[in-house]
C-alpha positions, 0 to 999 in steps of 0.5 A: 319571540316577536311578543317577547321583543314587543314586551321588552321594548314596552318595559324599556319605554316605561323605564325611560319615561319614569327616569325622565319624570325623575330627572325633569324638574318641571315634573319631579319637583312638585311631585317630590314636594308633595311626597316630601310633605307627606312623608315629613307629616308622617314623621312627625306623627311617629315622632309624637306617638313615641313621645307619648307611648312610654306614658302608660308604662310609667305606673307599671315601671314604678311598681317593677322598679320601685320609685316614688311619685316625685321621681316619676315626674322627675323621669318625665321632666328630664326629657323636657329639660334635655329637649329644651337644652337641644332646642336652645343649642340646635333649634336653627341648625337646619336653617344653616346645614339643611333640613334633612341632616338634622331630621335624619340625626334626630330620628337615629337618636330617637331610635336609640333612646327608645331601644335604651328605654325598652331595655332599662331596668333601673331609674338611671337607664330610664333617665338616660333613655328619656334624656336622649329622647329629649335631645332627639326631639329638640332636633326634630321639632323645629326642623320637621315643623319648618320642613312642613311649612317649606313643602306646603302645597301651593294650592292649599295655603295655610295647610302647614299651620293646620297640620303642624297642629293636628298631626303632633296632637293625633300622634300623641293620642294614638301613641298612648291609646295603642300602648294602653291597649297592648298593655291590656291584651298582651304580655309582650307590650313593651316589645311590640310598642318599643320594637315598632318604634325603633324600627320606624325611626330607623326607617324615617332616618333613611327615608327623609334623604329622598325629600327635597332639601328646602334649606340650602346651606349657608354660613353662620352654623357655629354661631347658630349653636350658641345657646339662645333664643332668637325670635325674628324681629318681624315675629317678635310682636305677635309672638309675645302677644300670643305667648300667655295662650301658649303657656296656658295650653302647654301647662295643661298638656304637662298636667295630664301627661305627667299626672293624668295616668296616676290620677285615673289610677289613684283617685279614680281607682281605674286599673286598666291601662286603656283607661289610664292611656285614655287620658292622654287620648282624650286630651289630644284627639279632641284637640286635633279635631277642634284644630281642623274644624277651626281652620276657617276662623280667624287666628284670634277667634281660634286662640280666644276659643282655645283659652276659654275651653281650657279654662272651662274644661280644666275647672270641670275636671277639678269638679269631677275629681272632688265629685270622684266621678270618672265619666265626668272627669273624662268628659271634661278633659275632652273639653280642655283638650279642645282648648289645648289644640286650638291655643297652639293652632291660633298662635301658629296662624298668627306668627308663621306668616310673618317670617322668612323661609330661612328664619322658620327653624329659629321661630319654631325653636323659639315657640317649642322652647316657650312651650316646652318650658310651660309644659315641663317646669310646672310638671316638675314642680307638681311632682315635687308637691306630690310628695308634700301634699299628695296627688289629689291636692296637687292636681287640684292646686295645679288645675286651679292655677291653669284655670286662672292663667287660661282665663287671663290669657283669653282676657289679654287676647280679647282686649288686646290688638286684633289680628 
């Protein structure tokens, strides 16, 4: 009996200690901030994985439903159009109403969008699902990125810019790769992939309320909803100096995420889904690794490397296409991928430190608006060109433009103002 009483008292003390730790701000704020930092990064990774997971399914859906390559890029592009519209309208919303409500709503819409994509049986259904996913991604991109910066551990300054570059690329790579693997090993791949993402997004919509709120509510919320691109004055100069590198990097992403799987399937005759998904993984995974390795270098050095790798890597992919060599194509793609990642990382390093905390949502909204314009518009034009000129000719023409623009972006940064 005495032992039971001692155990009861021990449990009471443990519970009381935990309660004090939660309510004592001197202990709970750093712990909650670190946990919030990790939760936000996890949410970003899952969000980006869900953005790339549908890509390996497109050739299969094209066969099952029956639509043209131009319509395929249209389905791809509607996501980008909706995302851009969402960014223009709600990009700075989290600066005014708080990060948590925006992130929670974004994950809720994301869950609904993938549920609709999973159940879609015609082009209209796919379009609706991708449009809704674009709206959700627009809500999440700026809010999640700003929250990562807000919750950056004080003892690790600059880590937010690293993870804001590494995690999205890693998520894109894992989402496509896992989807491709499952498509090759199980007939229930759609249920496994999309069912898991729907559950994960619903979970994050709830869990995000447990992290600290880093953007207190303040006035101006209705004015912030007017469609616009706002760049804080202190960030304007480095933003526009970095814009060519951003455009070059994301146009490269648009090429391979929209046409990468069809190129592998039709140009190199690789029918397995893993190889088709590997195009996205080889673009994004080396990019994530390169960002992490480059963290000790200046933003200017990182951006210069990124533009050079984009130009050289993309040129080598064009040689591989003409040569009809899949191994050479994949190796060249990995080189281009390091440029895709480091271009964006170098830009983040340049511009994030120039703004106040209450301007971060607005800054990221402007940055992602530029990024997804470069990502989606060329891909949409390429889809239209496929019908007129064929897949191979379109890929060669698109790639040549990226080589030239990446080289020009590098030269502008090389001979521009140093930072």
